[in-house]
Every structure is written in C-alpha cells, then in structure tokens.
N, CA and C atoms as a LAMMPS dump frame, in Angstrom:
ITEM: TIMESTEP
0
ITEM: NUMBER OF ATOMS
366
ITEM: BOX BOUNDS ff ff ff
-5.0000000000000000e+02 5.0000000000000000e+02
-5.0000000000000000e+02 5.0000000000000000e+02
-5.0000000000000000e+02 5.0000000000000000e+02
ITEM: ATOMS id mol type element x y z
1 1 1 N 0.778 -1.324 -0.128
2 1 2 C -0.059 -0.013 -0.204
3 1 3 C 0.802 1.304 0.149
4 2 1 N 0.472 2.078 -0.724
5 2 2 C 1.201 3.379 -0.826
6 2 3 C 0.322 4.404 -0.367
7 3 1 N 0.906 5.508 0.185
8 3 2 C 0.162 6.41 0.844
9 3 3 C 0.536 7.774 0.246
10 4 1 N -0.396 8.459 -0.543
11 4 2 C 0.024 9.733 -0.986
12 4 3 C -0.301 10.945 -0.097
13 5 1 N 0.924 11.881 0.034
14 5 2 C 0.639 12.871 0.788
15 5 3 C 0.605 14.017 -0.08
16 6 1 N -0.247 15.098 0.188
17 6 2 C -0.078 16.209 -0.528
18 6 3 C 0 17.349 0.375
19 7 1 N 0.927 18.314 -0.195
20 7 2 C 1.296 19.556 0.635
21 7 3 C 0.363 20.516 0.37
22 8 1 N -0.16 21.314 1.482
23 8 2 C -1.22 22.271 1.268
24 8 3 C -0.708 23.463 0.388
25 9 1 N -1.379 24.12 -0.142
26 9 2 C -0.807 25.378 -1.103
27 9 3 C -0.801 26.357 -0.124
28 10 1 N 0.12 27.209 -0.181
29 10 2 C 0.51 28.332 0.668
30 10 3 C 0.158 29.768 -0.071
31 11 1 N -0.787 30.211 0.312
32 11 2 C -1.278 31.564 -0.328
33 11 3 C -0.832 32.685 0.419
34 12 1 N -0.624 33.798 -0.303
35 12 2 C -0.228 34.942 0.323
36 12 3 C -1.39 35.762 1.105
37 13 1 N -1.2 36.212 2.256
38 13 2 C -1.981 36.864 3.307
39 13 3 C -2.653 37.975 2.415
40 14 1 N -3.967 38.147 2.563
41 14 2 C -4.784 38.879 2.027
42 14 3 C -5.41 39.907 2.994
43 15 1 N -5.6 40.839 3.008
44 15 2 C -6.168 41.875 3.895
45 15 3 C -7.337 42.96 3.122
46 16 1 N -8.255 43.127 3.682
47 16 2 C -9.33 44.169 3.07
48 16 3 C -9.729 43.638 1.616
49 17 1 N -9.539 42.501 1.219
50 17 2 C -9.836 42.115 -0.177
51 17 3 C -8.552 42.247 -1.151
52 18 1 N -7.595 42.58 -0.764
53 18 2 C -6.349 42.668 -1.721
54 18 3 C -5.064 42.143 -0.956
55 19 1 N -4.121 41.962 -1.619
56 19 2 C -2.868 41.524 -0.952
57 19 3 C -2.412 42.809 -0.123
58 20 1 N -1.661 42.08 0.697
59 20 2 C -1.064 43.032 1.667
60 20 3 C 0.24 43.778 1.221
61 21 1 N 0.139 44.964 0.787
62 21 2 C 1.193 45.688 0.434
63 21 3 C 1.736 46.979 1.356
64 22 1 N 2.32 46.43 2.403
65 22 2 C 2.596 47.466 3.398
66 22 3 C 1.645 48.057 4.286
67 23 1 N 0.426 47.994 4.016
68 23 2 C -0.781 48.504 4.788
69 23 3 C -0.978 50.065 4.242
70 24 1 N -0.256 50.528 3.35
71 24 2 C -0.301 51.995 2.944
72 24 3 C -1.684 52.054 2.214
73 25 1 N -1.902 51.546 0.992
74 25 2 C -3.024 51.751 0.335
75 25 3 C -4.32 51.478 0.9
76 26 1 N -4.233 50.352 1.699
77 26 2 C -5.685 50.095 2.345
78 26 3 C -5.712 51.011 3.423
79 27 1 N -4.954 51.638 4.112
80 27 2 C -5.118 52.711 4.907
81 27 3 C -5.716 54.192 4.241
82 28 1 N -5.122 54.552 3.275
83 28 2 C -5.796 55.487 2.431
84 28 3 C -7.16 55.131 1.982
85 29 1 N -7.408 54.069 1.458
86 29 2 C -8.551 53.835 1.152
87 29 3 C -9.896 53.96 2.257
88 30 1 N -9.263 53.368 3.523
89 30 2 C -10.231 53.606 4.728
90 30 3 C -10.386 55.003 5.033
91 31 1 N -9.472 55.762 4.987
92 31 2 C -9.618 57.14 5.111
93 31 3 C -10.511 57.929 4.109
94 32 1 N -10.193 57.445 2.791
95 32 2 C -11.235 58.075 1.946
96 32 3 C -12.679 57.942 2.159
97 33 1 N -12.635 56.552 2.488
98 33 2 C -14.241 56.05 2.759
99 33 3 C -14.858 56.814 3.873
100 34 1 N -13.913 56.825 5.061
101 34 2 C -14.647 57.596 6.033
102 34 3 C -14.873 59.033 5.947
103 35 1 N -13.871 59.582 5.181
104 35 2 C -14.143 61.018 4.764
105 35 3 C -15.654 61.185 3.98
106 36 1 N -15.489 60.382 3.134
107 36 2 C -16.871 60.3 2.209
108 36 3 C -18.236 60.219 3.05
109 37 1 N -18.055 59.135 3.924
110 37 2 C -19.121 59.069 4.64
111 37 3 C -19.527 60.219 5.668
112 38 1 N -18.509 60.713 6.145
113 38 2 C -18.748 61.981 7.018
114 38 3 C -19.308 63.084 6.429
115 39 1 N -18.904 63.285 4.942
116 39 2 C -19.393 64.403 4.086
117 39 3 C -20.839 64.206 3.779
118 40 1 N -20.861 62.766 3.363
119 40 2 C -22.568 62.718 3.052
120 40 3 C -23.491 62.988 4.33
121 41 1 N -23.084 62.476 5.518
122 41 2 C -23.721 62.718 6.738
123 41 3 C -23.845 64.231 7.139
124 42 1 N -22.947 64.874 6.679
125 42 2 C -22.983 66.364 7.029
126 42 3 C -23.998 67.037 5.943
127 43 1 N -23.974 66.479 4.784
128 43 2 C -25.077 67.272 3.944
129 43 3 C -26.457 66.919 4.167
130 44 1 N -26.845 65.57 5.061
131 44 2 C -27.999 65.172 5.307
132 44 3 C -28.627 65.773 6.617
133 45 1 N -27.536 66.357 7.439
134 45 2 C -27.927 66.879 8.758
135 45 3 C -29.053 67.852 8.773
136 46 1 N -28.917 68.968 7.933
137 46 2 C -30.172 69.764 7.826
138 46 3 C -31.438 69.262 7.659
139 47 1 N -31.426 68.43 6.537
140 47 2 C -32.663 67.857 6.248
141 47 3 C -33.372 67.255 7.302
142 48 1 N -32.256 66.449 8.234
143 48 2 C -32.747 65.516 9.337
144 48 3 C -33.262 66.583 10.493
145 49 1 N -32.638 67.771 10.62
146 49 2 C -33.063 68.564 11.477
147 49 3 C -34.495 69.172 11.291
148 50 1 N -34.673 69.613 10.19
149 50 2 C -35.964 69.979 9.823
150 50 3 C -37.052 68.919 10.027
151 51 1 N -36.749 67.679 9.401
152 51 2 C -37.656 66.541 9.612
153 51 3 C -38.022 66.469 11.269
154 52 1 N -36.996 66.403 11.9
155 52 2 C -37.292 66.121 13.587
156 52 3 C -38.015 67.2 14.066
157 53 1 N -37.79 68.458 13.687
158 53 2 C -38.514 69.702 14.267
159 53 3 C -40.182 69.354 13.902
160 54 1 N -40.338 69.068 12.67
161 54 2 C -41.773 68.986 12.13
162 54 3 C -42.237 67.687 12.959
163 55 1 N -41.627 66.792 13.167
164 55 2 C -42.298 65.562 13.827
165 55 3 C -42.526 66.072 15.141
166 56 1 N -41.646 66.782 16.099
167 56 2 C -41.849 67.311 17.211
168 56 3 C -42.944 68.328 17.39
169 57 1 N -43.074 69.261 16.255
170 57 2 C -44.333 70.188 16.398
171 57 3 C -45.6 69.241 16.235
172 58 1 N -45.466 68.214 15.165
173 58 2 C -47.043 67.5 15.072
174 58 3 C -47.282 66.813 16.556
175 59 1 N -46.165 66.289 16.884
176 59 2 C -46.549 65.4 18.356
177 59 3 C -47.14 66.431 19.204
178 60 1 N -46.389 67.646 19.582
179 60 2 C -47.046 68.642 20.613
180 60 3 C -48.411 69.125 20.272
181 61 1 N -48.533 69.319 18.911
182 61 2 C -49.99 69.748 18.469
183 61 3 C -51 68.85 18.777
184 62 1 N -50.674 67.502 18.418
185 62 2 C -51.406 66.476 18.834
186 62 3 C -51.714 66.335 20.266
187 63 1 N -50.911 66.501 21.237
188 63 2 C -51.002 66.382 22.569
189 63 3 C -51.781 67.633 23.122
190 64 1 N -51.76 68.562 22.623
191 64 2 C -52.42 69.839 23.004
192 64 3 C -54.083 69.597 22.412
193 65 1 N -54.102 69.012 21.325
194 65 2 C -55.496 69.048 20.701
195 65 3 C -56.389 67.738 21.319
196 66 1 N -55.316 66.572 22.124
197 66 2 C -56.277 65.608 22.48
198 66 3 C -57.031 65.801 23.78
199 67 1 N -58.072 64.877 24.056
200 67 2 C -58.651 64.845 25.151
201 67 3 C -58.119 64.429 26.436
202 68 1 N -58.579 65.02 27.621
203 68 2 C -58.049 64.569 28.642
204 68 3 C -57.761 63.117 29.077
205 69 1 N -58.761 62.209 28.712
206 69 2 C -58.822 60.828 28.871
207 69 3 C -57.696 60.304 27.818
208 70 1 N -57.412 60.875 26.661
209 70 2 C -56.638 60.387 25.646
210 70 3 C -55.1 60.833 26.221
211 71 1 N -55.063 61.936 27.056
212 71 2 C -53.728 62.361 27.555
213 71 3 C -53.363 61.258 28.614
214 72 1 N -54.386 61.003 29.493
215 72 2 C -54.194 60.161 30.682
216 72 3 C -53.876 58.699 30.338
217 73 1 N -54.44 58.405 29.059
218 73 2 C -54.222 56.968 28.741
219 73 3 C -52.628 56.946 28.072
220 74 1 N -52.169 57.977 27.431
221 74 2 C -50.817 58.151 27.138
222 74 3 C -49.937 58.342 28.103
223 75 1 N -50.181 58.968 29.316
224 75 2 C -49.184 59.15 30.461
225 75 3 C -49.093 57.768 31.292
226 76 1 N -50.215 57.124 31.182
227 76 2 C -50.195 55.616 31.794
228 76 3 C -49.191 54.659 30.934
229 77 1 N -49.599 54.685 29.596
230 77 2 C -48.32 53.871 28.67
231 77 3 C -47.187 54.324 28.948
232 78 1 N -46.908 55.647 28.745
233 78 2 C -45.255 56.101 28.954
234 78 3 C -44.876 55.502 30.239
235 79 1 N -45.684 55.792 31.465
236 79 2 C -45.104 55.455 32.821
237 79 3 C -44.937 53.794 32.827
238 80 1 N -45.784 53.102 32.243
239 80 2 C -45.418 51.738 32.21
240 80 3 C -44.309 51.326 31.563
241 81 1 N -44.096 52.108 30.264
242 81 2 C -42.954 51.735 29.551
243 81 3 C -41.702 52.209 30.245
244 82 1 N -41.791 53.357 30.886
245 82 2 C -40.692 53.714 31.758
246 82 3 C -40.387 52.718 32.811
247 83 1 N -41.294 52.377 33.588
248 83 2 C -41.117 51.281 34.759
249 83 3 C -40.305 49.802 33.913
250 84 1 N -41.111 49.379 33.152
251 84 2 C -40.666 48.359 32.277
252 84 3 C -39.143 48.418 31.865
253 85 1 N -38.729 49.594 31.399
254 85 2 C -37.417 49.939 31.053
255 85 3 C -36.199 49.79 32.178
256 86 1 N -36.971 50.578 33.223
257 86 2 C -36.049 50.473 34.622
258 86 3 C -35.901 49.234 35.322
259 87 1 N -36.997 48.294 35.272
260 87 2 C -36.938 47.114 35.856
261 87 3 C -36.015 46.028 34.974
262 88 1 N -36.163 46.349 33.635
263 88 2 C -35.422 45.373 32.807
264 88 3 C -33.88 45.886 32.466
265 89 1 N -33.643 46.857 33.269
266 89 2 C -32.086 47.307 33.101
267 89 3 C -31.623 48.031 31.943
268 90 1 N -32.589 48.782 31.526
269 90 2 C -32.286 49.278 30.157
270 90 3 C -31.295 50.585 30.411
271 91 1 N -30.63 50.859 29.463
272 91 2 C -29.749 52.314 29.723
273 91 3 C -30.436 53.47 30.15
274 92 1 N -29.971 54.269 30.953
275 92 2 C -30.644 55.494 31.493
276 92 3 C -31.117 56.523 30.396
277 93 1 N -30.269 56.401 29.294
278 93 2 C -30.65 57.305 28.105
279 93 3 C -32.042 56.883 27.642
280 94 1 N -32.439 55.537 27.589
281 94 2 C -33.857 55.102 26.961
282 94 3 C -34.649 55.137 27.982
283 95 1 N -34.459 55.287 29.223
284 95 2 C -35.416 55.49 30.226
285 95 3 C -35.678 57.042 30.486
286 96 1 N -34.738 57.812 30.192
287 96 2 C -35.267 59.328 30.134
288 96 3 C -35.782 59.533 28.808
289 97 1 N -35.594 59.039 27.71
290 97 2 C -36.42 59.238 26.49
291 97 3 C -37.857 58.796 26.707
292 98 1 N -38.152 57.649 27.548
293 98 2 C -39.451 57.422 27.992
294 98 3 C -40.186 58.381 28.718
295 99 1 N -39.355 59.242 29.453
296 99 2 C -40.096 60.119 30.363
297 99 3 C -40.577 61.359 29.412
298 100 1 N -39.87 61.546 28.46
299 100 2 C -40.409 62.774 27.448
300 100 3 C -41.756 62.921 27.181
301 101 1 N -42.298 61.994 26.498
302 101 2 C -43.683 62.2 26.183
303 101 3 C -44.566 62.312 27.537
304 102 1 N -44.214 61.467 28.723
305 102 2 C -44.894 61.399 30.014
306 102 3 C -44.772 62.945 30.367
307 103 1 N -43.669 63.583 30.394
308 103 2 C -43.6 64.75 31.044
309 103 3 C -44.423 66.025 30.101
310 104 1 N -44.581 65.511 28.759
311 104 2 C -45.313 66.728 27.717
312 104 3 C -46.661 66.612 28.243
313 105 1 N -47.069 65.311 28.302
314 105 2 C -48.528 65.144 28.525
315 105 3 C -49.055 65.488 29.949
316 106 1 N -48.248 65.44 30.938
317 106 2 C -48.48 65.658 32.229
318 106 3 C -48.282 67.22 32.189
319 107 1 N -47.572 67.921 31.686
320 107 2 C -47.555 69.406 31.812
321 107 3 C -48.768 69.966 31.038
322 108 1 N -49.268 69.191 29.827
323 108 2 C -50.324 69.783 29.118
324 108 3 C -51.493 69.615 30.054
325 109 1 N -51.923 68.456 30.953
326 109 2 C -52.976 68.038 31.644
327 109 3 C -52.68 69.23 32.814
328 110 1 N -51.792 69.374 33.612
329 110 2 C -51.596 70.361 34.62
330 110 3 C -51.914 71.508 34.052
331 111 1 N -51.533 72.05 32.902
332 111 2 C -51.914 73.52 32.538
333 111 3 C -53.523 73.496 32.148
334 112 1 N -54.043 72.497 31.801
335 112 2 C -55.641 72.754 31.487
336 112 3 C -56.301 72.638 32.941
337 113 1 N -55.808 71.86 33.797
338 113 2 C -56.608 71.721 35.276
339 113 3 C -56.184 72.815 36.124
340 114 1 N -55.203 73.698 35.786
341 114 2 C -54.924 74.908 36.567
342 114 3 C -55.786 75.853 36.714
343 115 1 N -56.638 76.169 35.726
344 115 2 C -57.864 77.093 35.878
345 115 3 C -57.07 78.402 35.529
346 116 1 N -57.975 79.426 35.766
347 116 2 C -57.528 80.576 35.42
348 116 3 C -56.25 81.287 36.493
349 117 1 N -55.382 81.763 35.809
350 117 2 C -54.408 82.49 36.818
351 117 3 C -54.73 83.831 37.446
352 118 1 N -54.284 83.933 38.549
353 118 2 C -54.409 85.44 39.083
354 118 3 C -53.261 86.388 38.847
355 119 1 N -53.783 87.491 38.194
356 119 2 C -52.634 88.409 37.877
357 119 3 C -52.203 89.099 38.978
358 120 1 N -50.811 89.313 38.852
359 120 2 C -50.098 89.896 40.074
360 120 3 C -50.583 91.309 40.2
361 121 1 N -50.798 91.702 41.491
362 121 2 C -51.121 92.891 41.934
363 121 3 C -49.783 93.979 41.782
364 122 1 N -50.233 95.092 41.058
365 122 2 C -48.986 95.824 40.675
366 122 3 C -49.034 97.28 40.76
C-alpha cells in the first residue's frame, strides 16, 4: 500500500480584499471612505433637523388637541414603558427618552386643570 501525501498550498495573506502591500493603500482607502461617509452625513444633517422639528411640532400639536382621557391613557402607557425599562435594566438614556412624552402630557394636563391664573397686583 502506498500513501500519497499532498502538501497544502501556501497562499499570500490578503487584507481588506487585496494583497498586503505594506498597509499603506488600504489605510488611504479607509480614510477616503470615512471622509466620504462624514461628508454625506454632514449634507443630510439640515434635512434631518427639519424633519425632526416637524415631527416634534406635530406631536406637541396632537398632545395639545387631545382629550384629557387620551392624555391620561398616554401618560399611563409612558409610565408603564418607563417602569418596564427601569426594571429590565435598560440604559438610562432610554429611560429618560421614555419620560419625555410623559412630561409633555403631564404638563399639558396640569396646564388645563390649573384654571385661570391670578394676575399679579402691581
């Protein structure tokens, strides 16, 4: 019986889809790609800010025009979401974001139920 042994092929190491040529071309390519991504993001930021402002304005308008029952239900949902995130160990940032609608609805309800304000004597 004879046994054949084959030697494995030795291939040149490849990095980032191409042969390793000292690392310089791949570094320059990565810098160019990062710069292009940042430039694209900076061009889209004003549009994102306008869209966000429009969404916040619409949400506040909906809160102000909603009924007291609807605001109470929204506050209950937001409080439950916040408590669930807190118990679940969510990051504090998410818990804080869950408090934003609760605060907006609560302030609107408090403003409605506050009644007429007395003018300061002067």
